[in-house]
Residue, then its C-alpha position, 0 to 999 in steps of 0.5 A: m397684838f398686831n405689832k406682836l404678830m408682825r414681830l413674830r412673822f419677821l422672826v419666822m422669816l429670818v429663821c427660814l431664810p436660805s443660808t446664802t442670805l445669812v452668809l452675806a450678812n449685810l453686804d451683797t455680792g461684789n466689791h465693797n470698799l471698807f475701812v478698819d481702825v488699827g491703832e490711830k490709823k484707818r486702813a482701807y481694803i476692798l472685799h469682794i464677795p462671791p455669788l454663794s450657793a445654798d450649801m455654803s454656810t461659811v466662806p473661805l477667804v483669800i487675802n491678796f497683797h498688791g506690789g510695792g508702789d501699787n494700790a488695792k484697786s488697780f491691783q484687783q483690776a490687773v490680776r483678775m482673780d475675782m472671776i475664778a474666785d466667784q466660780m470656786g466660792y472664795a471671798v477675796v480681800y485686796p488691802n491697801g498698804t501704807g505710804r505718804w499718799s492714801n492711794k498710791k506708791l503704797t508698800w508693805n512691811a515684809g521685814q526687810c522690804c519695802g520703803p516707808a512701811v519698813s522705815k516707819k515700822i508699820d505693823d502690817v501683821d497686826f493690820v491683817r489680824q484686825l482686818i480679818r476680825d473686821v471681815e467677820q462682821h460682813i461675812a460668815l468667815d471660815r476661820e479654818r480656810i484663810y489664805v494669803t498671796g501677793f505680788a512682789n512686795g505683796g508676795m513678801m508680805a504673804y511670806r511674813l504672815a506664813v512666818e508670824a501668823s502660822d496660827l491663822i494662815a492655812a496656806a500661802a502663795p507668794v508671787a514674784g517676791s521672796m521671803a524678807v523676814t528678819e527672823f524665821t520663827p513659824v510655830l506650825p507647818v504652812p503649805i507654801m506655793q511660790v511662783h517666780s521666774i528665774d529671769d525676774p529683773q525686779m526680784p532676782y531669783k538668786g537673791g541679793s540686794k540693790v538700791k531701788f528708787p523710791f524704796g531705798k536698799e532692798k534685800y532679797s533671799s534666794v528663792a531656792d534657799v527659801i523653798e529648801q528652808w520651808a521644806g525643812f521646817n515642814q519636815c518634808k520627807e520626800n525629795y522634790k519632783v517635777a510634777r508638771s512642765i509647760v512650754g509656750g507653743l510656737g506662734a503664741k505671745y508666750a512662745g519659748q516661755k517655760a513653767n515647771l511645778i516642783i513639789y516637796s511632799d509627804c510633809e508634817q501635818g499634810a503640808e506641802v512646799s511647791l514652786w512654779q519655776l518660770q522662765g522667760v516670764m520676767h516680773e509678771w502675774p501669769g494670767a493677769q491683764s497684759a501678762t503671759q497666759l502660759i498658766n492661769l495662775n489664779k486658778e492654780i493658786l485657788r486649787f492649791f488653797s482648796r487642798f488645805r485648811r488650818p484646823g483648831n486642833e494642831s494634831v489634825s492634818l492640814r490636808v483637805e480630802l477632795d472629792 
């Protein structure tokens, strides 16, 4: 009888626990190094869980891909997205790409770039789908609010997911990396916000191709062409407009740098296509450690994401009405 009463009390306690405990499942707030099996490979990722408020029954997710040659841990430390994500209630995943070594010189197969991930035909789209299923074992994931971003080769990977996983991705924000897919085949509108400096020496704004050690020959699409392509696919009815302009002040480390936010609006299903066109920023993630502070890119990305969701019913608008 005593054991039965104890079990009953435990069940009552579970029912009465606040939603924050249920959302966290078996993991605490903070960073967790996790693995997921993809075929015969074990792939690694870092899951950052935010402090959760009592009214959060599910958690939106941002997947943030490191650049070519980098890894998840160093990228997480450099980009500093977690502080803003914690404030806004987003979980963030930092996955590791693949390479000869387990934790350095890692790349993503973004279609035509980059390195061994392409030559070995690593299926990184399938990896992301498996990763999301694994994340669901640890948090109460909001499946309507899964977003992708990334830097350089990681930005290209974000674009590939927008193209090949438009059923899954609510919005994408590639940074300093243009689209490199072999075929443009999205089936649903996807809100896009690209961030790119016109004087980027690593990922040329105007596109082209070059041989880059150790990743071989890399191909880059023109940023302007990619933005126009997405605006056309998303059936944006309005021509672009410059919504914001920022110029670095005299005496600041970023003096002379510029940032223009260009937006194509009134798109199909409430989607949007926008471009933070930077100047003088070169190849950086604004707001990251040792990078320009002209704009707080983490805040801009999460604010952009917060306006969209991927509803199960395709006829429902992607746009979220904010208070």
